C-alpha positions in Angstrom: 0.0 -0.1 0.0 1.4 3.5 -0.9 0.1 7.0 -0.8 0.0 8.8 -4.3 2.4 11.6 -4.0 1.3 15.3 -4.8 3.0 16.8 -7.9 1.2 19.8 -8.9 1.3 22.2 -5.8 -2.4 21.8 -5.0 -3.4 20.1 -1.8 -4.7 16.7 -2.3 -6.3 14.3 0.1 -4.4 11.3 1.2 -5.1 8.5 -1.0 -4.5 4.7 -0.3 -3.9 2.8 -3.6 -3.4 -1.1 -3.8 -0.9 -2.4 -6.1 0.1 -5.8 -7.3 3.8 -5.6 -6.4 5.7 -2.8 -4.6 9.6 -2.5 -4.7 10.6 -0.9 -1.4 14.2 -0.1 -2.5 13.0 1.9 -5.3 9.5 3.3 -4.4 8.1 1.9 -7.5 4.7 0.0 -7.3 3.1 -1.9 -10.1 -0.5 -2.3 -11.0 -1.7 -4.8 -13.6 -4.3 -3.7 -16.1 -6.1 -6.0 -18.6 -6.9 -4.9 -22.4 -10.5 -5.5 -23.0 -13.0 -4.6 -25.8 -16.4 -3.5 -24.5 -19.6 -4.4 -25.9 -20.1 -0.9 -27.2 -16.8 -1.4 -29.1 -14.3 0.7 -27.2 -10.8 -0.7 -26.2 -9.8 0.1 -22.5 -7.5 -1.0 -19.8 -9.1 -2.3 -16.7 -7.7 -2.9 -13.1 -10.3 -5.5 -12.5 -11.0 -8.2 -15.1 -14.3 -8.0 -16.8 -16.3 -11.0 -18.3 -16.7 -10.7 -22.0 -17.3 -12.9 -25.1 -15.0 -10.8 -27.2 -11.9 -12.8 -26.9 -10.0 -11.7 -29.8 -10.1 -9.3 -32.8 -9.5 -10.7 -36.1 -8.8 -9.1 -39.7 -8.7 -10.8 -43.0 -6.4 -9.6 -45.8 -9.0 -9.1 -48.6 -7.5 -5.6 -49.2 -4.3 -7.1 -50.3 -1.6 -9.5 -49.3 1.5 -7.3 -49.1 2.9 -6.6 -45.6 0.5 -3.9 -44.3 -1.3 -2.5 -41.2 -4.4 -4.5 -40.9 -6.0 -3.2 -37.7 -5.0 -0.7 -35.0 -6.2 -0.6 -31.3 -5.9 2.0 -28.5 -6.3 0.6 -25.1 -6.8 3.5 -22.7 -6.3 3.8 -19.0 -8.2 6.8 -17.7 -6.2 8.5 -15.0 -8.4 9.5 -12.1 -5.6 11.5 -9.9 -2.2 12.8 -10.4 0.3 10.2 -10.6 3.7 9.5 -12.0 4.4 6.5 -14.3 8.2 5.9 -13.9 10.1 2.7 -14.6 9.7 -0.3 -16.9 6.2 -0.8 -18.3 5.5 -4.2 -19.6 2.9 -5.3 -22.1 2.2 -9.0 -22.6 0.3 -9.9 -25.7 -0.8 -13.0 -27.8 -1.2 -12.5 -31.6 -1.8 -15.2 -34.4 -1.9 -15.9 -38.1 -4.3 -18.2 -39.6 -4.4 -19.9 -43.2 -7.9 -21.2 -44.0 -7.1 -22.1 -47.6 -4.4 -24.5 -48.6 -3.6 -22.6 -51.9 -2.2 -19.8 -49.9 1.6 -20.2 -49.5 2.1 -18.4 -46.2 0.2 -16.2 -43.7 2.6 -14.1 -41.3 1.2 -11.7 -38.7 2.8 -9.6 -36.1 2.2 -6.4 -33.9 3.9 -3.2 -33.2 3.4 -1.7 -29.8 3.9 1.8 -28.5 2.8 4.0 -25.4 1.2 7.3 -25.3 0.4 10.1 -22.9 -2.8 11.6 -23.9 -3.8 15.0 -22.3 -7.3 16.5 -21.7 -7.3 17.9 -25.2 -6.6 14.5 -26.8 -3.2 15.3 -28.0 -0.9 12.3 -28.0 2.7 12.3 -26.9 4.8 9.2 -27.3 6.4 8.2 -24.1 7.2 4.6 -25.1 9.1 4.2 -28.5 7.5 1.8 -30.7 8.7 -1.9 -30.6 8.0 -4.4 -33.3 7.6 -8.1 -32.4 10.7 -9.9 -33.4 8.6 -13.3 -33.5 6.3 -13.3 -36.5 4.3 -16.5 -36.8 3.7 -18.1 -40.2 0.6 -20.2 -40.7 2.4 -22.1 -43.5 1.0 -23.6 -46.6 -1.8 -25.5 -45.2 -5.0 -24.8 -43.3 -3.4 -23.8 -40.0 -3.1 -21.2 -37.3 0.2 -20.0 -35.8 0.4 -18.4 -32.5 3.0 -16.2 -30.4 3.1 -14.8 -27.0 5.6 -11.9 -26.5 6.5 -9.4 -23.7 7.3 -5.8 -24.8 9.3 -3.6 -22.4 9.3 0.3 -22.2 11.3 2.7 -20.1 8.8 5.5 -19.2 8.8 8.5 -17.0 5.9 10.8 -17.1 3.6 12.6 -14.9 -0.2 12.3 -15.5 -2.8 14.8 -14.3 -6.4 13.8 -13.4 -8.5 13.3 -16.4 -5.4 12.3 -18.9 -4.9 8.8 -20.4 -2.2 6.3 -20.7 -2.7 4.6 -24.1 -1.3 1.4 -25.2 -1.4 1.5 -29.2 -1.3 -1.8 -30.8 -0.9 -2.1 -34.6 -1.7 -5.6 -36.2 0.3 -6.3 -39.3 0.1 -9.2 -41.6 1.0 -10.5 -45.2 0.2 -13.4 -47.2 1.3 -15.2 -50.5 -0.3 -17.4 -53.1 -3.3 -15.2 -54.0 -3.3 -11.6 -55.0 -6.2 -10.9 -52.3 -7.8 -13.2 -49.8 -10.3 -13.4 -47.2 -8.7 -16.7 -46.2 -5.6 -15.1 -44.7 -6.5 -13.9 -41.3 -4.5 -12.2 -38.4 -5.6 -11.6 -34.8 -4.9 -10.2 -31.5 -6.2 -11.5 -28.2 -7.7 -9.3 -25.5 -9.7 -11.3 -22.9 -9.3 -10.4 -19.3 -10.6 -13.8 -18.1 -8.0 -15.6 -20.3 -10.6 -17.9 -21.9 -9.4 -20.2 -24.6 -9.8 -18.9 -28.2 -11.0 -21.7 -30.3 -10.4 -22.2 -34.0 -12.3 -25.1 -35.7 -13.2 -26.3 -32.3 -9.7 -26.3 -30.7 -7.9 -23.7 -28.6 -5.0 -21.8 -30.2 -1.6 -23.1 -28.8 1.9 -22.1 -28.2 4.5 -24.8 -28.0 1.7 -27.4 -27.4 0.1 -25.4 -24.7 -3.2 -23.5 -24.7 -2.3 -19.9 -25.5 -3.0 -17.2 -23.0 -5.6 -14.8 -24.3 -5.4 -11.8 -21.9 -3.7 -8.7 -22.7 -1.7 -7.8 -19.7 -0.2 -4.2 -19.1 2.0 -3.8 -16.0 2.3 -0.2 -15.1 4.9 1.2 -12.7 4.0 4.1 -10.4 6.1 6.2 -8.3 4.9 6.1 -4.7 5.9 7.3 -1.3 6.7 4.4 1.0 
C-alpha cells in the first residue's frame, strides 16, 4: 500500500492505492491492467477483469496480401488522480496468423506496440518508443493457425494529471502469399481479461503445445511514497 504523491502544488487528500507489487528499495509499485473490448466497441484497460465474449479481434487480408497494417487498437487507461508513471512498463500480448485455404503459401502476422500520454485535449505524446515483435508466426502452406506470445518492455517517466490517459497503441500487421487478395488469410490479437481459450475449428490456439493465453496484460509502474 502506498500514498499517491502530490505533484502539482495543489493540496490533495491522502489516497490509499492498492498495487500488485511494490519494490521498497526504489519506491516503484506495479499495477496490472487488462486490455478489453467492451460490448459498445471501445478498447480499454481495466484494473479488474471484466467478463466478455470478445476474446480476440481478427482481420482478413481481402484488401491485399503485401505486408501492411491490418488493424489498430488504442487501449486506454483513464487516470483519475495525479500520478507519475516511472520505470519499466510491460505489455504481454498474444497474436496469431491463420491460413484457412491450402492454396495460400504463407500467412504471417505480427504486432507493433507503443505507449502514449494523452492530455485533456486528446493530444498524444509518445512516451514509449514503438517496438516491433521479433517473432512473426507463419501459418504456413496448409490450413493452420500459428500463435505467438510476447512481452514488450518500455522505459517510461511521465507525470499524469487527473483526467488524462495512458494509451497502449497496438498495430496488427500481416502479409500472405499465393493469392493476390484473400479473405482466407487472417491475423488476430487476443484481449480477454479472463484468459478464456480462443477456439479455431473447435480447438484452442496453442503455443509450443500449450493452450495460449488470451489476456492482454499491461503492468504499469507508479512512483509512490513508501
